[in-house]
C-alpha positions, 0 to 999 in steps of 0.5 A: 221954545221956552217950554221945551227948554224947561222940560229938557232942563228938568229931565237932565236934573232928574237924570243926575238924581237917578245917577246919584242912587247908583251902586257904591264902591267896594273892596275885595281881594283876588285870593284865587287869582292865577296871575302871580303878579297880582296874587292877594292884592286889594282891589277897589270895585265899582259895583255898578259896572264891575270895573276893578282898580288894583290898589296894591299887594297885601305885603307886610314888609316880611311876608305876603298873605296867601289866602285872604278870604274875608274882608269887613269894615269895623265901626271906625271905618278900618278895613280888616282881613283874615288870611286862611293860610297863616290864620292871621287877622289884620287891618288893611290900608285901603289906599295901598293894600299894605298890611303892617306886620306888627299889627297882624293878630294870630287867631285862636280856635280855628283849624290849621291847614286851610279849608276854613274859607272864612267869612267875616262881618262887624255888627253895630256894636262892633262884634266881629262875626266869623264863619268857617266852612271847615267846621260849618260854625259861626264864631265871635272873635275879639279883634284886639287879641284874636281869641274866638268862641263858637256861637251855639255849637260847632256845626250849627250852621249846617251848611258851607257858608264862606261869606256873611254880612250883618245889618241893623240893630238888633243884628240881622245876619245873612250868609252866602252858601258855597256854589260848588263842593270840592268835587265840582258838584252843586253845593248850596248856592243860596242865601241864608239867615243866621241866628246870631245867638245860636249860629243856626242857618235857615234857608231863604232861597236860591240865588237863581238863574242870573248867578253863574256857577261859582265856588265861594264868594263875598257878601256885604251890605251897603249903607242903604241896606242893599245886599251885594255879593261877589263870586269866585269863578276861577275853578268851575266843575272842578276844572280851571275856568279862569272866569271873571267874578260876578257882582250880584245884588240879592233880594233879602226876601227871596234870595234871588240874585240880579247880575249887576256887573262883571269884573276883569280880574279873577278870584274875588271871594271877599267883599267889604263896602261900608262899616256897620249900617242901619244901626239907628233902625229898630225892628223895621225890615230893611225892605219895609215899603214904608221906607222906600228910600232904603232901596234903589227902586224906592229912590227911583220912584221918588225921582219919577214922582218929583219929575211928574209933579214938576212937569205939571207945575210947569204946564200950569204956569205956561198955560 
């Protein structure tokens, strides 16, 4: 009986350890929702289950951003958003979704009239990178005044990328291609690496079969180096679909996506999880096998090894 109890207790402890490696909480804005009551609201999302909790409307006190397509945390833990409709950059209150009208920063260097479909991310040195589909370009933006400069040359990305994410030091930059073009045809549902010095995107690989049809999406790293994406599935094949967003975990080597969950709300195309991460790592790949703790599979393997060692120890003591 004592032996059985000890084994059971060890199993329970191990389950708590495995649970501790679960997916993080993220933030997104439902900028393409068809529900007028919740248009452009900030949501908190459990990436493990897809459970989404509305925090509040992005209301400035005077106006409401109508097309917030990019989100990212800076090095100080402040959540920033970009509105394609007004071409404004602004900090967001993560508790209420509120935006201060006085803190909105007009952007320069981008095309007016929409269609930029912004992606944004901060690097370890707090550089703000912004991608735009309108010109297929990567920009460096000053978050204090909104001034931007094209990295490399206009059109250097060479593909419609509406979501980007940075990790590590030196900066490794990744982009998520749009799933469909405006006419409903397949666009670029792939993962890309982006040179932060030239703005050129290089194909890593297709998201694969677990990623359903989508238009645009959001992309972000968690603080352990796992890359996550969320996809907007409101309009599919150029017609109204109103499908909830998918949450995907993406393999950095192949680009293949694993479906992690599905939201209940529609229209998410931005994603922010944590501030710049991996900043203490120098020249070590995120998925390097020498550092298994940087991935969920590595942490799970560690738990199983410890569990096995504990069972052997108990067996010796009880025999």
